[in-house]
N, CA, C, O and the ligand as a Tripos MOL2 file, in Angstrom:
@<TRIPOS>MOLECULE
protein
  261   259    66     0     0
PROTEIN
NO_CHARGES

@<TRIPOS>ATOM
      1 N           0.8610   -1.1750    0.0020 N.3       1 MET1
      2 CA         -0.0140    0.0110    0.0300 C.3       1 MET1
      3 C           0.8370    1.2560   -0.0240 C.2       1 MET1
      4 O           1.5860    1.5030    0.9200 O.2       1 MET1
      5 N           0.7710    2.0180   -1.0220 N.am      2 SER2
      6 CA          1.5270    3.2570   -1.0240 C.3       2 SER2
      7 C           0.6630    4.4650   -1.3450 C.2       2 SER2
      8 O           0.0710    5.0810   -0.4590 O.2       2 SER2
      9 N           0.6020    4.7990   -2.6590 N.am      3 TRP3
     10 CA         -0.1670    5.9540   -3.1100 C.3       3 TRP3
     11 C          -1.6800    5.7630   -2.9810 C.2       3 TRP3
     12 O          -2.4480    6.7250   -2.9930 O.2       3 TRP3
     13 N          -2.0600    4.5810   -2.8640 N.am      4 GLN4
     14 CA         -3.5010    4.3620   -2.8620 C.3       4 GLN4
     15 C          -4.0750    4.7540   -1.4630 C.2       4 GLN4
     16 O          -5.2670    5.0370   -1.3440 O.2       4 GLN4
     17 N          -3.2300    4.7670   -0.4290 N.am      5 ASP5
     18 CA         -3.7500    5.1760    0.8250 C.3       5 ASP5
     19 C          -3.8530    6.7350    0.9040 C.2       5 ASP5
     20 O          -4.2830    7.2600    1.9310 O.2       5 ASP5
     21 N          -3.4980    7.4070   -0.0720 N.am      6 ASP6
     22 CA         -3.5910    8.8740   -0.0320 C.3       6 ASP6
     23 C          -5.0160    9.2740    0.0970 C.2       6 ASP6
     24 O          -5.9020    8.7140   -0.5490 O.2       6 ASP6
     25 N          -5.2410   10.2640    0.9480 N.am      7 ASP7
     26 CA         -6.5110   10.8010    1.1440 C.3       7 ASP7
     27 C          -7.2300   11.4130   -0.0010 C.2       7 ASP7
     28 O          -8.4570   11.4520   -0.0940 O.2       7 ASP7
     29 N          -6.3690   11.9000   -0.8850 N.am      8 GLU8
     30 CA         -6.8350   12.6840   -2.0330 C.3       8 GLU8
     31 C          -7.1990   11.7400   -3.2280 C.2       8 GLU8
     32 O          -7.4500   12.2320   -4.3280 O.2       8 GLU8
     33 N          -7.2270   10.5140   -3.0400 N.am      9 THR9
     34 CA         -7.5780    9.5750   -4.1710 C.3       9 THR9
     35 C          -8.9370    8.9000   -3.7790 C.2       9 THR9
     36 O          -9.3080    8.7140   -2.6200 O.2       9 THR9
     37 N          -9.6100    8.5680   -4.8870 N.am     10 MET10
     38 CA        -10.8390    7.8180   -4.6700 C.3      10 MET10
     39 C         -10.9880    6.8040   -5.8140 C.2      10 MET10
     40 O         -10.3820    6.9570   -6.8740 O.2      10 MET10
     41 N         -11.8300    5.7330   -5.5710 N.am     11 PRO11
     42 CA        -11.9290    4.7230   -6.6290 C.3      11 PRO11
     43 C         -12.8470    5.3090   -7.7810 C.2      11 PRO11
     44 O         -13.9080    5.8800   -7.5300 O.2      11 PRO11
     45 N         -12.3840    5.1350   -8.9870 N.am     12 CYS12
     46 CA        -13.1440    5.5320  -10.1660 C.3      12 CYS12
     47 C         -14.5050    4.7550  -10.2360 C.2      12 CYS12
     48 O         -14.4780    3.5250  -10.1960 O.2      12 CYS12
     49 N         -15.6240    5.3880  -10.3330 N.am     13 PRO13
     50 CA        -16.8990    4.7320  -10.3940 C.3      13 PRO13
     51 C         -17.0540    3.8160  -11.6400 C.2      13 PRO13
     52 O         -17.9500    2.9750  -11.7020 O.2      13 PRO13
     53 N         -16.2310    3.9930  -12.5360 N.am     14 TYR14
     54 CA        -16.3290    3.1680  -13.7570 C.3      14 TYR14
     55 C         -15.3860    1.9650  -13.8020 C.2      14 TYR14
     56 O         -15.7920    0.8560  -14.1480 O.2      14 TYR14
     57 N         -14.0510    2.2180  -13.4290 N.am     15 CYS15
     58 CA        -13.0780    1.1840  -13.5260 C.3      15 CYS15
     59 C         -12.4660    0.7730  -12.1620 C.2      15 CYS15
     60 O         -11.6350   -0.1270  -12.0410 O.2      15 CYS15
     61 N         -12.9730    1.5440  -11.1190 N.am     16 ARG16
     62 CA        -12.5630    1.1630   -9.7210 C.3      16 ARG16
     63 C         -11.1270    1.3890   -9.4320 C.2      16 ARG16
     64 O         -10.6700    0.9780   -8.3660 O.2      16 ARG16
     65 N         -10.3600    2.0200  -10.3070 N.am     17 ARG17
     66 CA         -8.9510    2.1970  -10.0180 C.3      17 ARG17
     67 C          -8.8470    3.6690   -9.2550 C.2      17 ARG17
     68 O          -9.6790    4.5640   -9.4060 O.2      17 ARG17
     69 N          -7.7470    3.7480   -8.4610 N.am     18 ALA18
     70 CA         -7.6530    4.9560   -7.7410 C.3      18 ALA18
     71 C          -7.2950    6.1080   -8.6160 C.2      18 ALA18
     72 O          -6.3560    6.0520   -9.4090 O.2      18 ALA18
     73 N          -8.0490    7.1410   -8.4610 N.am     19 ILE19
     74 CA         -7.8430    8.3410   -9.2130 C.3      19 ILE19
     75 C          -7.8530    9.5810   -8.2630 C.2      19 ILE19
     76 O          -8.3930    9.5010   -7.1600 O.2      19 ILE19
     77 N          -7.2620   10.7070   -8.6900 N.am     20 HIS20
     78 CA         -7.2580   11.8570   -7.8680 C.3      20 HIS20
     79 C          -8.6290   12.4440   -7.6780 C.2      20 HIS20
     80 O          -9.4370   12.5530   -8.6000 O.2      20 HIS20
     81 N          -8.8610   12.8280   -6.3990 N.am     21 GLU21
     82 CA        -10.2460   13.3600   -6.0890 C.3      21 GLU21
     83 C         -10.7480   14.4300   -6.9520 C.2      21 GLU21
     84 O         -11.9300   14.4740   -7.2920 O.2      21 GLU21
     85 N          -9.8200   15.3470   -7.3380 N.am     22 ASP22
     86 CA        -10.2240   16.5710   -8.0840 C.3      22 ASP22
     87 C         -10.2040   16.1920   -9.5790 C.2      22 ASP22
     88 O         -10.3620   17.1090  -10.3840 O.2      22 ASP22
     89 N         -10.0320   14.9810  -10.0170 N.am     23 SER23
     90 CA         -9.9730   14.7100  -11.4190 C.3      23 SER23
     91 C         -11.2710   14.9340  -12.0870 C.2      23 SER23
     92 O         -12.3140   14.5560  -11.5530 O.2      23 SER23
     93 N         -11.2560   15.5330  -13.2320 N.am     24 VAL24
     94 CA        -12.4750   15.6890  -14.0050 C.3      24 VAL24
     95 C         -12.7500   14.5460  -14.8190 C.2      24 VAL24
     96 O         -13.9090   14.2070  -15.0600 O.2      24 VAL24
     97 N         -11.6440   13.8640  -15.3030 N.am     25 ARG25
     98 CA        -11.7120   12.6630  -16.1180 C.3      25 ARG25
     99 C         -10.8390   11.5750  -15.5860 C.2      25 ARG25
    100 O          -9.7190   11.8480  -15.1530 O.2      25 ARG25
    101 N         -11.2720   10.4280  -15.5990 N.am     26 CYS26
    102 CA        -10.4910    9.2640  -15.1640 C.3      26 CYS26
    103 C          -9.3630    9.0140  -16.1840 C.2      26 CYS26
    104 O          -9.6390    8.8120  -17.3670 O.2      26 CYS26
    105 N          -8.0490    9.0260  -15.7160 N.am     27 PRO27
    106 CA         -6.9810    8.8290  -16.5890 C.3      27 PRO27
    107 C          -6.8650    7.3840  -17.0720 C.2      27 PRO27
    108 O          -6.1260    7.0970  -18.0140 O.2      27 PRO27
    109 N          -7.5610    6.5230  -16.4580 N.am     28 HIS28
    110 CA         -7.4870    5.0490  -16.8020 C.3      28 HIS28
    111 C          -8.4490    4.7000  -17.8980 C.2      28 HIS28
    112 O          -8.0470    4.2220  -18.9590 O.2      28 HIS28
    113 N          -9.7960    4.9480  -17.6400 N.am     29 CYS29
    114 CA        -10.8140    4.6160  -18.5450 C.3      29 CYS29
    115 C         -11.3410    5.7220  -19.3620 C.2      29 CYS29
    116 O         -12.1290    5.5460  -20.2910 O.2      29 CYS29
    117 N         -10.8550    6.9470  -18.9660 N.am     30 GLU30
    118 CA        -11.2190    8.2180  -19.7380 C.3      30 GLU30
    119 C         -12.6350    8.5670  -19.6410 C.2      30 GLU30
    120 O         -13.1370    9.2850  -20.5060 O.2      30 GLU30
    121 N         -13.3240    8.1170  -18.6560 N.am     31 ASN31
    122 CA        -14.7270    8.5190  -18.4220 C.3      31 ASN31
    123 C         -14.7830    9.8420  -17.6780 C.2      31 ASN31
    124 O         -13.9540   10.0780  -16.7990 O.2      31 ASN31
    125 N         -15.6880   10.6720  -17.9840 N.am     32 TYR32
    126 CA        -15.8090   11.9210  -17.2850 C.3      32 TYR32
    127 C         -16.5900   11.6690  -16.0170 C.2      32 TYR32
    128 O         -17.5850   10.9450  -15.9800 O.2      32 TYR32
    129 N         -16.0450   12.3570  -14.9010 N.am     33 LEU33
    130 CA        -16.6300   12.1600  -13.6080 C.3      33 LEU33
    131 C         -17.5550   13.3090  -13.1570 C.2      33 LEU33
    132 O         -17.3140   13.9640  -12.1430 O.2      33 LEU33
    133 N         -18.5690   13.5160  -13.9130 N.am     34 SER34
    134 CA        -19.4750   14.6240  -13.5630 C.3      34 SER34
    135 C         -20.2350   14.2320  -12.3540 C.2      34 SER34
    136 O         -20.4230   13.0500  -12.0660 O.2      34 SER34
    137 N         -20.6810   15.2450  -11.6320 N.am     35 GLU35
    138 CA        -21.4330   15.0700  -10.4340 C.3      35 GLU35
    139 C         -22.7790   14.5190  -10.7120 C.2      35 GLU35
    140 O         -23.4080   13.9250   -9.8370 O.2      35 GLU35
    141 N         -23.2220   14.6940  -11.8710 N.am     36 GLU36
    142 CA        -24.6390   14.2180  -12.2530 C.3      36 GLU36
    143 C         -24.6580   12.6920  -12.4110 C.2      36 GLU36
    144 O         -25.6730   12.0270  -12.2020 O.2      36 GLU36
    145 N         -23.4500   12.1600  -12.8010 N.am     37 ASP37
    146 CA        -23.3120   10.7680  -12.9770 C.3      37 ASP37
    147 C         -23.0720    9.9470  -11.6820 C.2      37 ASP37
    148 O         -23.4570    8.7860  -11.5420 O.2      37 ASP37
    149 N         -22.4080   10.6520  -10.7650 N.am     38 ALA38
    150 CA        -22.1180   10.0110   -9.5420 C.3      38 ALA38
    151 C         -23.3200    9.9110   -8.7290 C.2      38 ALA38
    152 O         -24.1910   10.7800   -8.7640 O.2      38 ALA38
    153 N         -23.3950    8.7850   -7.9330 N.am     39 PRO39
    154 CA        -24.5000    8.5380   -7.0450 C.3      39 PRO39
    155 C         -24.5970    9.7330   -6.0520 C.2      39 PRO39
    156 O         -23.6710    9.9680   -5.2750 O.2      39 PRO39
    157 N         -25.7020   10.4660   -6.0880 N.am     40 SER40
    158 CA        -25.7630   11.6890   -5.2360 C.3      40 SER40
    159 C         -26.6030   11.3870   -4.0060 C.2      40 SER40
    160 O         -27.8340   11.3950   -4.0120 O.2      40 SER40
    161 N         -25.8530   11.1230   -2.9660 N.am     41 ARG41
    162 CA        -26.6030   10.7820   -1.6540 C.3      41 ARG41
    163 C         -27.2340   12.1300   -1.1440 C.2      41 ARG41
    164 O         -28.2580   12.1040   -0.4610 O.2      41 ARG41
    165 N         -26.6430   13.2520   -1.4670 N.am     42 ARG42
    166 CA        -27.0450   14.5090   -0.8790 C.3      42 ARG42
    167 C         -28.5560   14.7990   -1.3530 C.2      42 ARG42
    168 O         -29.3910   15.2370   -0.5610 O.2      42 ARG42
    169 N         -28.8350   14.5370   -2.6350 N.am     43 SER43
    170 CA        -30.1650   14.8730   -3.1910 C.3      43 SER43
    171 C         -31.1200   14.0080   -2.6550 C.2      43 SER43
    172 O         -32.2610   14.4280   -2.4650 O.2      43 SER43
    173 N         -30.7560   12.6420   -2.3340 N.am     44 TRP44
    174 CA        -31.6080   11.6260   -1.8140 C.3      44 TRP44
    175 C         -32.0420   12.0190   -0.4250 C.2      44 TRP44
    176 O         -33.2210   11.9120   -0.0870 O.2      44 TRP44
    177 N         -31.0490   12.5000    0.4350 N.am     45 TRP45
    178 CA        -31.3750   12.9600    1.7620 C.3      45 TRP45
    179 C         -32.2380   14.2620    1.7060 C.2      45 TRP45
    180 O         -33.1360   14.4650    2.5230 O.2      45 TRP45
    181 N         -31.9320   15.1130    0.7280 N.am     46 PHE46
    182 CA        -32.6930   16.3000    0.5860 C.3      46 PHE46
    183 C         -34.1630   16.0210    0.3810 C.2      46 PHE46
    184 O         -35.0390   16.6940    0.9240 O.2      46 PHE46
    185 N         -34.4050   14.9760   -0.4450 N.am     47 LEU47
    186 CA        -35.7810   14.5360   -0.7740 C.3      47 LEU47
    187 C         -36.5140   14.0610    0.4900 C.2      47 LEU47
    188 O         -37.6550   14.4240    0.7760 O.2      47 LEU47
    189 N         -35.7280   13.1750    1.2620 N.am     48 ILE48
    190 CA        -36.3000   12.6770    2.5320 C.3      48 ILE48
    191 C         -36.6480   13.7780    3.4510 C.2      48 ILE48
    192 O         -37.7390   13.7940    4.0220 O.2      48 ILE48
    193 N         -35.7510   14.7080    3.6160 N.am     49 CYS49
    194 CA        -35.9460   15.8240    4.5590 C.3      49 CYS49
    195 C         -37.1450   16.6580    4.0850 C.2      49 CYS49
    196 O         -37.9520   17.0870    4.9080 O.2      49 CYS49
    197 N         -37.2750   16.8930    2.7670 N.am     50 ALA50
    198 CA        -38.3620   17.6780    2.2740 C.3      50 ALA50
    199 C         -39.6770   16.9860    2.5720 C.2      50 ALA50
    200 O         -40.6320   17.6310    3.0050 O.2      50 ALA50
    201 N         -39.7400   15.6870    2.3450 N.am     51 LEU51
    202 CA        -40.8910   14.9440    2.6580 C.3      51 LEU51
    203 C         -41.2740   14.9310    4.1170 C.2      51 LEU51
    204 O         -42.4510   14.9830    4.4730 O.2      51 LEU51
    205 N         -40.2860   14.8630    4.9320 N.am     52 LEU52
    206 CA        -40.5250   14.8650    6.4390 C.3      52 LEU52
    207 C         -41.0600   16.3240    6.8180 C.2      52 LEU52
    208 O         -41.9720   16.4670    7.6320 O.2      52 LEU52
    209 N         -40.4670   17.3450    6.2080 N.am     53 CYS53
    210 CA        -40.9420   18.6830    6.5260 C.3      53 CYS53
    211 C         -42.4300   18.8610    6.0610 C.2      53 CYS53
    212 O         -43.2300   19.5120    6.7330 O.2      53 CYS53
    213 N         -42.7560   18.2660    4.9050 N.am     54 LEU54
    214 CA        -44.0480   18.3240    4.4170 C.3      54 LEU54
    215 C         -45.0770   17.6420    5.3090 C.2      54 LEU54
    216 O         -46.1910   18.1280    5.5070 O.2      54 LEU54
    217 N         -44.6290   16.4170    5.8730 N.am     55 LEU55
    218 CA        -45.4430   15.6760    6.7540 C.3      55 LEU55
    219 C         -45.6480   16.5230    8.0460 C.2      55 LEU55
    220 O         -46.7830   16.6490    8.5050 O.2      55 LEU55
    221 N         -44.6250   17.0760    8.6080 N.am     56 VAL56
    222 CA        -44.7400   17.8770    9.7890 C.3      56 VAL56
    223 C         -45.6500   19.0700    9.5440 C.2      56 VAL56
    224 O         -46.4470   19.4010   10.4210 O.2      56 VAL56
    225 N         -45.5750   19.7040    8.4440 N.am     57 ALA57
    226 CA        -46.3740   20.8620    8.0920 C.3      57 ALA57
    227 C         -47.8230   20.3450    7.9500 C.2      57 ALA57
    228 O         -48.7410   21.0120    8.4280 O.2      57 ALA57
    229 N         -48.0430   19.2610    7.3530 N.am     58 LEU58
    230 CA        -49.3950   18.6980    7.2430 C.3      58 LEU58
    231 C         -50.0700   18.4540    8.5900 C.2      58 LEU58
    232 O         -51.2070   18.8460    8.8510 O.2      58 LEU58
    233 N         -49.1880   17.6950    9.5250 N.am     59 GLY59
    234 CA        -49.7030   17.4390   10.7990 C.3      59 GLY59
    235 C         -50.0460   18.6580   11.5530 C.2      59 GLY59
    236 O         -51.0480   18.6950   12.2670 O.2      59 GLY59
    237 N         -49.2340   19.6710   11.4140 N.am     60 TRP60
    238 CA        -49.4620   20.9600   12.1060 C.3      60 TRP60
    239 C         -50.7650   21.5560   11.6280 C.2      60 TRP60
    240 O         -51.6140   22.0220   12.3880 O.2      60 TRP60
    241 N         -50.8640   21.5060   10.2860 N.am     61 ALA61
    242 CA        -52.0150   22.1980    9.6770 C.3      61 ALA61
    243 C         -53.3090   21.4300   10.0500 C.2      61 ALA61
    244 O         -54.3600   22.0530   10.2040 O.2      61 ALA61
    245 N         -53.2460   20.0850   10.1960 N.am     62 LEU62
    246 CA        -54.4580   19.3410   10.6230 C.3      62 LEU62
    247 C         -54.7940   19.5310   12.0900 C.2      62 LEU62
    248 O         -55.9620   19.4710   12.4740 O.2      62 LEU62
    249 N         -53.7900   19.7570   12.9030 N.am     63 GLN63
    250 CA        -54.0420   20.0780   14.3290 C.3      63 GLN63
    251 C         -54.8440   21.4320   14.4400 C.2      63 GLN63
    252 O         -55.7270   21.6040   15.2800 O.2      63 GLN63
    253 N         -54.4920   22.2860   13.6060 N.am     64 LYS64
    254 CA        -55.1850   23.6050   13.7030 C.3      64 LYS64
    255 C         -56.6190   23.6260   13.3000 C.2      64 LYS64
    256 O         -57.3930   24.5190   13.6450 O.2      64 LYS64
    257 N         -56.9700   22.5300   12.4990 N.am     65 LEU65
    258 CA        -58.3840   22.4350   12.0150 C.3      65 LEU65
    259 C         -59.3360   22.1310   13.1590 C.2      65 LEU65
    260 O         -60.5430   22.0180   12.9440 O.2      65 LEU65
    261 ZN        -11.8100    4.9000  -14.6020 Zn       66 ZN66
@<TRIPOS>BOND
     1     1     2 1
     2     2     3 1
     3     3     4 2
     4     3     5 am
     5     5     6 1
     6     6     7 1
     7     7     8 2
     8     7     9 am
     9     9    10 1
    10    10    11 1
    11    11    12 2
    12    11    13 am
    13    13    14 1
    14    14    15 1
    15    15    16 2
    16    15    17 am
    17    17    18 1
    18    18    19 1
    19    19    20 2
    20    19    21 am
    21    21    22 1
    22    22    23 1
    23    23    24 2
    24    23    25 am
    25    25    26 1
    26    26    27 1
    27    27    28 2
    28    27    29 am
    29    29    30 1
    30    30    31 1
    31    31    32 2
    32    31    33 am
    33    33    34 1
    34    34    35 1
    35    35    36 2
    36    35    37 am
    37    37    38 1
    38    38    39 1
    39    39    40 2
    40    39    41 am
    41    41    42 1
    42    42    43 1
    43    43    44 2
    44    43    45 am
    45    45    46 1
    46    46    47 1
    47    47    48 2
    48    47    49 am
    49    49    50 1
    50    50    51 1
    51    51    52 2
    52    51    53 am
    53    53    54 1
    54    54    55 1
    55    55    56 2
    56    55    57 am
    57    57    58 1
    58    58    59 1
    59    59    60 2
    60    59    61 am
    61    61    62 1
    62    62    63 1
    63    63    64 2
    64    63    65 am
    65    65    66 1
    66    66    67 1
    67    67    68 2
    68    67    69 am
    69    69    70 1
    70    70    71 1
    71    71    72 2
    72    71    73 am
    73    73    74 1
    74    74    75 1
    75    75    76 2
    76    75    77 am
    77    77    78 1
    78    78    79 1
    79    79    80 2
    80    79    81 am
    81    81    82 1
    82    82    83 1
    83    83    84 2
    84    83    85 am
    85    85    86 1
    86    86    87 1
    87    87    88 2
    88    87    89 am
    89    89    90 1
    90    90    91 1
    91    91    92 2
    92    91    93 am
    93    93    94 1
    94    94    95 1
    95    95    96 2
    96    95    97 am
    97    97    98 1
    98    98    99 1
    99    99   100 2
   100    99   101 am
   101   101   102 1
   102   102   103 1
   103   103   104 2
   104   103   105 am
   105   105   106 1
   106   106   107 1
   107   107   108 2
   108   107   109 am
   109   109   110 1
   110   110   111 1
   111   111   112 2
   112   111   113 am
   113   113   114 1
   114   114   115 1
   115   115   116 2
   116   115   117 am
   117   117   118 1
   118   118   119 1
   119   119   120 2
   120   119   121 am
   121   121   122 1
   122   122   123 1
   123   123   124 2
   124   123   125 am
   125   125   126 1
   126   126   127 1
   127   127   128 2
   128   127   129 am
   129   129   130 1
   130   130   131 1
   131   131   132 2
   132   131   133 am
   133   133   134 1
   134   134   135 1
   135   135   136 2
   136   135   137 am
   137   137   138 1
   138   138   139 1
   139   139   140 2
   140   139   141 am
   141   141   142 1
   142   142   143 1
   143   143   144 2
   144   143   145 am
   145   145   146 1
   146   146   147 1
   147   147   148 2
   148   147   149 am
   149   149   150 1
   150   150   151 1
   151   151   152 2
   152   151   153 am
   153   153   154 1
   154   154   155 1
   155   155   156 2
   156   155   157 am
   157   157   158 1
   158   158   159 1
   159   159   160 2
   160   159   161 am
   161   161   162 1
   162   162   163 1
   163   163   164 2
   164   163   165 am
   165   165   166 1
   166   166   167 1
   167   167   168 2
   168   167   169 am
   169   169   170 1
   170   170   171 1
   171   171   172 2
   172   171   173 am
   173   173   174 1
   174   174   175 1
   175   175   176 2
   176   175   177 am
   177   177   178 1
   178   178   179 1
   179   179   180 2
   180   179   181 am
   181   181   182 1
   182   182   183 1
   183   183   184 2
   184   183   185 am
   185   185   186 1
   186   186   187 1
   187   187   188 2
   188   187   189 am
   189   189   190 1
   190   190   191 1
   191   191   192 2
   192   191   193 am
   193   193   194 1
   194   194   195 1
   195   195   196 2
   196   195   197 am
   197   197   198 1
   198   198   199 1
   199   199   200 2
   200   199   201 am
   201   201   202 1
   202   202   203 1
   203   203   204 2
   204   203   205 am
   205   205   206 1
   206   206   207 1
   207   207   208 2
   208   207   209 am
   209   209   210 1
   210   210   211 1
   211   211   212 2
   212   211   213 am
   213   213   214 1
   214   214   215 1
   215   215   216 2
   216   215   217 am
   217   217   218 1
   218   218   219 1
   219   219   220 2
   220   219   221 am
   221   221   222 1
   222   222   223 1
   223   223   224 2
   224   223   225 am
   225   225   226 1
   226   226   227 1
   227   227   228 2
   228   227   229 am
   229   229   230 1
   230   230   231 1
   231   231   232 2
   232   231   233 am
   233   233   234 1
   234   234   235 1
   235   235   236 2
   236   235   237 am
   237   237   238 1
   238   238   239 1
   239   239   240 2
   240   239   241 am
   241   241   242 1
   242   242   243 1
   243   243   244 2
   244   243   245 am
   245   245   246 1
   246   246   247 1
   247   247   248 2
   248   247   249 am
   249   249   250 1
   250   250   251 1
   251   251   252 2
   252   251   253 am
   253   253   254 1
   254   254   255 1
   255   255   256 2
   256   255   257 am
   257   257   258 1
   258   258   259 1
   259   259   260 2
@<TRIPOS>SUBSTRUCTURE
     1 MET1         2 RESIDUE 1 A MET
     2 SER2         6 RESIDUE 1 A SER
     3 TRP3        10 RESIDUE 1 A TRP
     4 GLN4        14 RESIDUE 1 A GLN
     5 ASP5        18 RESIDUE 1 A ASP
     6 ASP6        22 RESIDUE 1 A ASP
     7 ASP7        26 RESIDUE 1 A ASP
     8 GLU8        30 RESIDUE 1 A GLU
     9 THR9        34 RESIDUE 1 A THR
    10 MET10       38 RESIDUE 1 A MET
    11 PRO11       42 RESIDUE 1 A PRO
    12 CYS12       46 RESIDUE 1 A CYS
    13 PRO13       50 RESIDUE 1 A PRO
    14 TYR14       54 RESIDUE 1 A TYR
    15 CYS15       58 RESIDUE 1 A CYS
    16 ARG16       62 RESIDUE 1 A ARG
    17 ARG17       66 RESIDUE 1 A ARG
    18 ALA18       70 RESIDUE 1 A ALA
    19 ILE19       74 RESIDUE 1 A ILE
    20 HIS20       78 RESIDUE 1 A HIS
    21 GLU21       82 RESIDUE 1 A GLU
    22 ASP22       86 RESIDUE 1 A ASP
    23 SER23       90 RESIDUE 1 A SER
    24 VAL24       94 RESIDUE 1 A VAL
    25 ARG25       98 RESIDUE 1 A ARG
    26 CYS26      102 RESIDUE 1 A CYS
    27 PRO27      106 RESIDUE 1 A PRO
    28 HIS28      110 RESIDUE 1 A HIS
    29 CYS29      114 RESIDUE 1 A CYS
    30 GLU30      118 RESIDUE 1 A GLU
    31 ASN31      122 RESIDUE 1 A ASN
    32 TYR32      126 RESIDUE 1 A TYR
    33 LEU33      130 RESIDUE 1 A LEU
    34 SER34      134 RESIDUE 1 A SER
    35 GLU35      138 RESIDUE 1 A GLU
    36 GLU36      142 RESIDUE 1 A GLU
    37 ASP37      146 RESIDUE 1 A ASP
    38 ALA38      150 RESIDUE 1 A ALA
    39 PRO39      154 RESIDUE 1 A PRO
    40 SER40      158 RESIDUE 1 A SER
    41 ARG41      162 RESIDUE 1 A ARG
    42 ARG42      166 RESIDUE 1 A ARG
    43 SER43      170 RESIDUE 1 A SER
    44 TRP44      174 RESIDUE 1 A TRP
    45 TRP45      178 RESIDUE 1 A TRP
    46 PHE46      182 RESIDUE 1 A PHE
    47 LEU47      186 RESIDUE 1 A LEU
    48 ILE48      190 RESIDUE 1 A ILE
    49 CYS49      194 RESIDUE 1 A CYS
    50 ALA50      198 RESIDUE 1 A ALA
    51 LEU51      202 RESIDUE 1 A LEU
    52 LEU52      206 RESIDUE 1 A LEU
    53 CYS53      210 RESIDUE 1 A CYS
    54 LEU54      214 RESIDUE 1 A LEU
    55 LEU55      218 RESIDUE 1 A LEU
    56 VAL56      222 RESIDUE 1 A VAL
    57 ALA57      226 RESIDUE 1 A ALA
    58 LEU58      230 RESIDUE 1 A LEU
    59 GLY59      234 RESIDUE 1 A GLY
    60 TRP60      238 RESIDUE 1 A TRP
    61 ALA61      242 RESIDUE 1 A ALA
    62 LEU62      246 RESIDUE 1 A LEU
    63 GLN63      250 RESIDUE 1 A GLN
    64 LYS64      254 RESIDUE 1 A LYS
    65 LEU65      258 RESIDUE 1 A LEU
    66 ZN66       261 GROUP 0 **** ****
């Protein structure tokens, strides 16, 4: 284990080889690493939070009736 332990590397989502975190394109398989292609956990959580807020707001609104 040498350069793969570096914190600034991550596995390429396409070929699983270690690439630099800031890479725009994988130097091994030449795939572009756009954020849209990457699994976006943030937007998933945002959706859950939005749904929870909606439920809370609905419950609050129903209590007022
Ligand atoms: Zn790759």
